[in-house]
C-alpha positions as CSV (number, residue, x, y, z in Angstrom):
1,M,-27.1,11.8,91.4
2,K,-27.5,14.2,88.4
3,K,-30.5,13.6,86.7
4,V,-30.5,13.1,82.9
5,Y,-33.6,13.5,80.3
6,M,-34.2,11.9,76.9
7,C,-37.0,11.6,74.3
8,F,-37.6,8.8,72.4
9,G,-39.8,8.7,69.3
10,T,-39.5,5.2,67.9
11,D,-41.0,2.0,68.0
12,V,-37.6,0.4,66.7
13,I,-34.9,-0.1,69.3
14,H,-31.4,-0.9,67.9
15,N,-27.8,-0.6,69.0
16,G,-27.6,3.3,68.3
17,H,-30.2,4.0,71.0
18,I,-28.9,1.3,73.4
19,E,-25.4,3.0,72.7
20,I,-26.6,6.4,73.5
21,L,-28.5,5.3,76.7
22,R,-25.2,3.9,78.3
23,K,-23.5,7.0,77.7
24,A,-26.5,8.9,79.1
25,A,-26.7,6.7,82.0
26,E,-22.8,7.3,82.6
27,L,-24.0,11.1,83.4
28,G,-26.4,10.4,86.0
29,E,-30.4,8.8,86.6
30,V,-31.7,8.4,82.9
31,T,-35.7,9.5,82.5
32,V,-36.9,8.9,79.2
33,G,-40.2,10.7,77.6
34,V,-41.7,8.8,75.2
35,L,-43.8,10.2,72.3
36,T,-47.5,9.8,72.0
37,D,-48.9,7.7,69.2
38,E,-50.2,11.1,67.9
39,V,-46.8,13.0,68.3
40,M,-45.1,10.1,66.6
41,A,-47.7,10.1,63.9
42,S,-47.3,13.8,62.9
43,Y,-43.2,13.5,63.5
44,K,-41.6,10.4,61.7
45,R,-44.6,7.8,60.6
46,Y,-47.4,6.0,62.3
47,P,-46.1,3.7,65.0
48,I,-46.2,0.0,64.7
49,I,-46.6,-0.7,68.0
50,N,-48.7,1.5,70.4
51,L,-47.6,3.6,73.1
52,E,-48.1,1.1,76.0
53,Q,-45.8,-1.2,74.5
54,R,-43.6,1.0,73.7
55,L,-43.1,2.4,77.5
56,Q,-42.9,-1.2,78.7
57,I,-40.1,-1.9,75.9
58,I,-38.2,1.2,76.9
59,E,-38.7,0.6,80.7
60,S,-37.1,-2.7,80.4
61,I,-33.8,-1.3,79.1
62,K,-31.4,-1.3,81.9
63,Y,-30.1,2.1,81.6
64,V,-33.3,3.9,81.9
65,S,-34.5,4.6,85.5
66,K,-37.6,6.0,84.7
67,V,-40.4,6.4,81.9
68,I,-42.7,9.4,81.4
69,V,-45.1,10.2,78.4
70,Q,-44.1,13.2,76.5
71,E,-47.1,14.9,74.9
72,E,-45.8,17.0,72.7
73,L,-42.6,17.0,70.4
74,D,-41.8,20.3,72.2
75,Y,-39.7,19.2,75.4
76,T,-40.9,22.2,77.4
77,N,-43.6,20.9,79.9
78,N,-41.3,17.7,80.5
79,L,-38.3,19.7,81.1
80,R,-39.9,22.1,83.9
81,K,-41.4,18.9,85.6
82,V,-38.2,17.1,85.9
83,K,-35.5,19.7,85.8
84,P,-32.8,17.5,84.3
85,D,-29.1,18.4,85.0
86,Y,-28.5,17.1,81.1
87,V,-30.6,16.6,78.0
88,V,-29.0,14.1,75.6
89,H,-29.7,13.7,72.2
90,G,-27.8,12.9,68.8
91,D,-26.5,15.5,66.9
92,D,-28.7,15.0,63.9
93,W,-31.5,17.7,65.0
94,R,-29.1,20.6,64.7
95,T,-30.3,20.9,61.2
96,G,-33.5,20.6,59.4
97,Y,-37.0,21.0,61.3
98,Q,-36.0,19.8,64.4
99,A,-33.3,22.7,64.9
100,S,-35.9,25.2,66.4
101,I,-37.0,22.6,68.8
102,R,-33.4,22.1,70.2
103,S,-33.0,26.1,70.3
104,K,-35.7,25.7,72.9
105,V,-34.3,23.3,74.9
106,I,-31.2,25.1,75.1
107,D,-33.3,28.1,76.1
108,I,-34.9,26.1,78.8
109,L,-32.2,24.1,80.4
110,K,-30.9,27.9,81.0
111,E,-33.5,28.3,83.3
112,W,-31.7,26.1,86.2
113,D,-28.0,25.6,84.4
114,G,-28.8,22.2,82.7
115,E,-26.9,21.4,79.8
116,L,-27.5,19.6,76.5
117,V,-25.2,17.2,75.7
118,E,-25.1,15.7,72.0
119,F,-23.5,12.4,70.9
120,P,-22.6,11.7,67.1
121,Y,-25.7,10.4,65.3
122,T,-25.4,6.6,64.7
123,E,-24.7,6.2,60.9
124,D,-25.5,2.3,60.0
125,N,-26.5,0.9,57.1
126,N,-28.2,-1.9,59.0
127,I,-30.4,0.5,60.8
128,K,-31.3,2.4,57.5
129,C,-32.3,-0.9,56.4
130,L,-34.2,-1.9,59.5
131,E,-36.1,1.6,59.3
132,N,-37.0,1.0,55.6
133,T,-38.2,-2.3,56.4
134,M,-40.4,-0.8,59.2
135,R,-41.7,1.9,56.6
136,E,-42.6,-1.0,53.9
137,R,-44.6,-2.7,56.7
138,L,-46.7,0.6,57.1
139,S,-47.5,0.3,53.3
140,M,-48.8,-3.2,53.3
141,P,-52.5,-3.4,52.6
142,E,-53.4,-4.9,55.9
143,F,-51.5,-2.0,58.0
144,R,-52.2,1.0,55.7
145,R,-56.0,0.4,55.4
146,A,-56.6,0.6,59.2
147,R,-54.8,3.6,59.6
148,L,-57.3,6.4,58.9
149,R,-59.9,4.8,61.7
150,K,-56.8,4.8,63.9
151,L,-56.0,8.5,63.0
152,L,-59.6,9.6,63.6
153,K,-59.4,8.1,67.3
154,M,-56.8,10.8,68.4
155,N,-59.6,13.1,68.1
156,R,-58.0,16.1,66.0
157,T,-58.0,17.4,62.3
158,I,-57.1,14.9,59.7
159,R,-55.2,17.0,57.0
160,V,-55.7,15.2,53.6
161,L,-53.8,16.5,50.6
162,E,-54.9,15.6,46.5
163,V,-52.3,13.5,45.0
164,H,-52.3,12.3,41.3
165,S,-49.1,10.4,40.5
166,G,-46.4,8.7,42.3
167,I,-44.5,12.0,42.6
168,T,-47.2,13.9,44.1
169,G,-47.7,11.1,46.6
170,L,-44.3,11.7,47.7
171,I,-45.0,15.3,48.0
172,A,-47.8,14.3,50.3
173,E,-45.7,11.8,52.2
174,N,-42.8,13.7,52.7
175,T,-43.6,17.5,53.1
176,K,-43.4,18.7,56.7
177,L,-42.6,22.0,58.8
178,E,-42.2,23.2,62.0
179,K,-44.6,25.7,63.6
180,D,-45.0,26.3,67.4
181,G,-43.1,23.5,68.4
182,K,-45.2,20.9,66.2
183,I,-44.5,19.2,63.2
184,N,-47.5,19.9,60.5
185,E,-47.6,17.4,57.8
186,F,-50.5,15.6,56.0
187,D,-51.8,12.6,57.7
188,A,-53.4,11.0,54.3
189,M,-54.0,11.3,50.7
190,W,-57.1,11.9,48.1
191,L,-57.4,10.6,44.7
192,S,-59.6,12.8,43.1
193,S,-61.5,11.9,40.0
194,L,-61.0,15.7,38.7
195,C,-57.6,15.6,39.1
196,D,-57.1,12.1,37.5
197,S,-59.1,12.9,34.6
198,T,-57.4,16.2,34.5
199,V,-53.7,14.7,34.3
200,K,-55.0,12.3,31.5
201,G,-56.7,15.1,29.6
202,K,-60.1,14.1,29.9
203,P,-63.3,15.8,31.4
204,D,-64.5,15.0,34.8
205,I,-67.6,13.2,33.7
206,E,-66.5,9.6,34.7
207,L,-64.8,9.1,31.5
208,V,-61.9,7.5,33.5
209,D,-62.8,4.2,34.1
210,M,-62.2,2.1,37.2
211,S,-59.1,0.2,35.7
212,S,-57.2,3.2,34.9
213,R,-57.9,4.6,38.3
214,L,-56.8,1.4,39.8
215,K,-53.4,1.9,38.4
216,T,-53.1,5.6,39.5
217,I,-53.7,3.9,42.9
218,E,-51.3,1.4,42.5
219,E,-48.5,3.6,41.3
220,I,-49.0,5.8,44.8
221,L,-49.5,3.0,46.8
222,E,-46.2,1.6,45.6
223,V,-44.1,4.8,46.7
224,T,-46.0,5.9,50.1
225,T,-47.3,4.5,53.3
226,K,-50.0,7.0,54.3
227,P,-53.8,6.4,54.1
228,I,-55.7,6.7,50.6
229,I,-59.1,8.3,50.4
230,L,-60.6,7.7,46.8
231,D,-63.4,9.9,45.2
232,G,-65.6,7.4,43.9
233,D,-67.9,9.7,42.1
234,T,-71.4,8.2,42.3
235,G,-69.9,4.7,42.7
236,G,-71.2,3.8,39.3
237,L,-73.9,0.7,38.8
238,V,-74.9,-0.7,42.1
239,E,-74.0,-3.9,40.5
240,H,-70.5,-3.0,39.8
241,F,-69.9,-1.2,43.2
242,N,-69.6,-4.6,45.3
243,F,-67.1,-5.5,43.3
244,N,-65.2,-2.3,43.0
245,I,-64.9,-1.2,46.6
246,R,-63.8,-5.0,47.7
247,T,-60.9,-4.6,45.2
248,L,-60.2,-1.3,46.9
249,E,-60.3,-2.8,50.2
250,R,-57.8,-5.5,49.3
251,M,-55.3,-2.9,47.7
252,G,-55.1,-1.3,51.0
253,V,-57.3,2.0,50.3
254,S,-58.6,3.1,53.5
255,A,-62.3,4.9,52.5
256,I,-64.0,5.6,49.4
257,I,-66.4,8.7,49.1
258,I,-69.4,8.3,47.1
259,E,-71.6,11.4,46.3
260,D,-75.6,11.1,45.8
261,K,-76.1,11.8,42.5
262,E,-77.1,9.9,39.2
263,G,-76.8,10.1,35.7
264,L,-74.2,11.5,33.7
265,K,-71.6,13.1,36.1
266,K,-71.0,17.0,36.3
267,N,-68.6,18.6,38.7
268,S,-70.0,19.7,42.0
269,L,-69.1,23.0,41.9
270,F,-71.2,24.0,38.6
271,G,-74.0,23.8,41.1
272,T,-77.4,24.3,39.4
273,E,-75.6,26.3,36.5
274,V,-75.7,22.5,34.6
275,H,-78.5,19.9,35.0
276,Q,-77.7,17.4,37.8
277,D,-80.1,14.9,39.3
278,Q,-80.0,13.8,43.2
279,A,-80.5,10.0,43.8
280,S,-83.2,9.5,46.0
281,I,-82.7,8.7,49.4
282,E,-83.8,5.1,48.9
283,S,-81.6,4.8,46.1
284,F,-78.5,5.8,47.8
285,C,-79.2,3.9,51.0
286,E,-79.5,0.5,48.9
287,K,-75.7,1.5,47.3
288,I,-74.5,2.2,50.8
289,R,-75.9,-1.3,52.0
290,V,-74.4,-3.1,49.2
291,G,-71.2,-1.7,49.4
292,K,-71.0,-2.6,53.1
293,A,-72.3,-6.1,52.6
294,A,-69.5,-6.6,50.0
295,L,-66.4,-5.6,52.5
296,K,-64.4,-8.3,54.1
297,T,-63.0,-6.2,57.0
298,K,-64.2,-3.3,59.5
299,E,-61.3,-1.4,58.7
300,F,-62.3,0.2,55.2
301,M,-64.7,3.3,55.4
302,L,-67.7,3.8,52.9
303,I,-68.3,7.7,53.4
304,A,-71.4,9.2,51.8
305,R,-71.4,12.6,50.4
306,I,-74.2,14.6,50.6
307,E,-75.1,17.2,47.2
308,S,-78.0,19.1,49.1
309,L,-76.5,22.4,49.6
310,I,-75.0,22.7,46.1
311,L,-78.1,21.5,44.3
312,E,-80.0,24.1,46.6
313,K,-82.4,21.4,48.2
314,G,-82.0,23.2,51.7
315,M,-80.7,22.1,55.1
316,E,-83.5,20.0,56.0
317,D,-83.0,17.7,53.2
318,A,-78.9,17.5,53.9
319,L,-79.8,16.5,57.5
320,A,-82.3,14.1,56.7
321,R,-80.2,12.4,54.2
322,A,-77.2,12.5,56.7
323,Q,-79.5,10.3,59.1
324,A,-80.6,8.2,56.6
325,Y,-77.0,7.5,55.1
326,V,-75.6,6.7,59.0
327,N,-78.5,4.3,59.4
328,A,-77.8,2.7,56.0
329,G,-73.9,1.8,57.6
330,A,-72.3,4.8,56.3
331,D,-69.0,5.7,58.2
332,G,-68.7,9.1,57.3
333,I,-70.6,12.2,56.1
334,M,-68.8,14.4,53.6
335,I,-70.9,17.7,53.4
336,H,-70.4,20.0,50.3
337,S,-70.7,23.6,49.5
338,R,-69.7,25.9,46.5
339,K,-70.4,29.1,48.6
340,K,-67.4,31.3,49.5
341,E,-68.4,31.6,52.9
342,P,-68.5,28.3,55.4
343,D,-71.9,29.5,56.9
344,E,-74.1,26.8,55.6
345,I,-71.4,24.0,56.1
346,F,-71.0,25.1,60.0
347,A,-74.9,25.3,60.1
348,F,-75.0,21.6,58.9
349,C,-72.2,20.3,61.2
350,D,-73.7,21.8,64.2
351,A,-77.3,20.7,63.5
352,F,-75.8,17.2,62.6
353,R,-73.6,17.2,65.9
354,L,-76.8,17.6,68.3
355,Q,-78.0,14.4,67.0
356,N,-75.0,12.4,66.1
357,K,-71.6,12.9,68.1
358,Q,-69.5,10.1,66.5
359,T,-70.0,9.9,62.9
360,P,-66.8,11.6,61.0
361,I,-67.8,15.0,59.1
362,I,-65.5,15.4,56.0
363,V,-65.2,18.8,54.2
364,V,-63.4,20.0,51.1
365,P,-63.0,23.7,51.5
366,T,-61.9,24.8,48.2
367,T,-64.4,27.5,47.6
368,F,-64.8,28.8,51.3
369,N,-60.7,28.8,51.6
370,K,-60.4,31.4,54.0
371,V,-61.3,29.2,57.1
372,Y,-58.6,27.7,59.4
373,E,-58.5,24.1,60.1
374,E,-58.9,25.1,63.7
375,E,-62.3,26.8,63.1
376,L,-63.8,23.6,61.2
377,Y,-62.4,21.1,64.2
378,N,-64.4,23.4,66.5
379,H,-67.6,22.7,64.7
380,G,-67.3,19.1,64.7
381,I,-65.2,18.2,61.2
382,N,-62.8,15.4,61.7
383,I,-61.4,15.5,58.0
384,V,-60.3,18.4,56.0
385,I,-59.6,17.3,52.4
386,Y,-57.3,19.8,50.0
387,A,-58.7,18.2,46.7
388,N,-57.1,20.2,44.1
389,Q,-54.5,22.2,44.9
390,L,-51.6,20.6,43.6
391,I,-53.1,19.8,40.0
392,R,-54.1,23.9,40.1
393,S,-50.8,24.7,41.1
394,A,-48.7,22.6,38.7
395,F,-50.4,23.6,35.4
396,P,-50.0,27.0,35.5
397,A,-46.3,26.7,36.3
398,M,-46.1,24.3,33.4
399,Q,-47.6,26.5,31.1
400,N,-45.7,29.3,32.1
401,T,-42.6,27.6,31.5
402,A,-43.5,26.7,28.2
403,R,-44.4,30.1,27.1
404,V,-41.1,31.6,28.5
405,I,-39.4,29.0,26.0
406,L,-42.0,30.2,23.2
407,E,-40.9,33.9,23.9
408,N,-37.3,33.6,24.0
409,E,-36.8,30.6,22.0
410,R,-34.0,29.1,24.2
411,A,-34.3,27.5,27.8
412,Y,-32.2,29.8,29.6
413,E,-34.6,32.3,30.8
414,V,-36.5,29.0,32.6
415,D,-33.7,28.0,34.7
416,K,-34.6,29.7,37.5
417,L,-38.2,28.6,37.7
418,C,-36.7,24.8,37.2
419,M,-35.5,22.3,39.9
420,P,-31.6,21.5,39.1
421,V,-31.1,18.4,36.9
422,K,-29.0,17.1,39.5
423,E,-31.9,17.2,42.0
424,I,-34.3,15.5,39.8
425,L,-31.8,12.6,39.5
426,T,-31.5,12.1,43.1
427,L,-35.0,13.1,43.9
428,I,-36.3,9.5,44.0
429,K,-34.2,7.3,46.0
430,E,-33.0,4.0,44.8
431,R,-34.5,1.4,47.3
């Protein structure tokens, strides 16, 4: 009997899937490769049900003879194992970021005269409604809040992008590209106090109060599904912190990062150029303990940000604080530096990993921005936050548009700099 291979990257089996499986079974014995949770999270969305459950569901379908795990979006390894006569797929991957994967499948099949068979993609409003329902479920607090911890268990770099509005949330949610047989996208979103303040035209000195920041969070939560990490500055007064952290947990935020400074906030990148006071280890540990005690679930993460390298207090101080903060209950350690080279960050991470293999390390490579994610991962770093690039790129673009209008006293010259009005009107889809 002829051999047929299909790949499934879904946790919702609908009539379109059953129909294409039926057609595939007419061609021969069907083997289905089921994408891992890790691949699904990077390809479409985080799965509602896990790999084992999906394997069982697909295996129970009568048209399926065998199921195997597909550990990459790239079909190459599984195709060379199975050597199918046919690969069956819908025709929806001929364009877009899957087109290069399709081309590679065709090339691999030529090695043994295999054939790609494509059936028309099922366009059905009921299917779209079902997928929208699953996405809406992912946006609910109880599902979204836990996802950062689940991503960390996947043992890869978590890539996080700064957002400061609903529209930037959609950019972080939907921007993706295919590279080397994988889909690159952002795993989570960072709500920076710097960017939130800048958008509101205010200085970054904790002037924007928590109620205003909560409103920004709500705007982003409404249109996205990915985990949110909040820049909590110093966390404020201990007496207020326990209430604020519980509110964030209830909303579905995944984590807050608080820095070990006190007094009037100054942005860390000023370093020692301005007066900044670092909190004592004892007082900051107490804030961590209060925050952890206020939480109702084990899903929410409280991450401690260490300013010792910024304030030139030395590596020994940074490591001592890291150990103390973990002992106080911190779920992760963010180490910060304003150096243009990552050497002191790497030195900290290497030393910390000698005594602690498990606690996540978070970095913000704003100044040491030449380093690649892979190199950060090799030094034990789990989360990489691109903390301000959207706001920093948006401002000069808008300022340039304003200048061009002033220079020409009309709008014609800026049209080439702008998205067409029709695209703006259709950018936000009605639900």
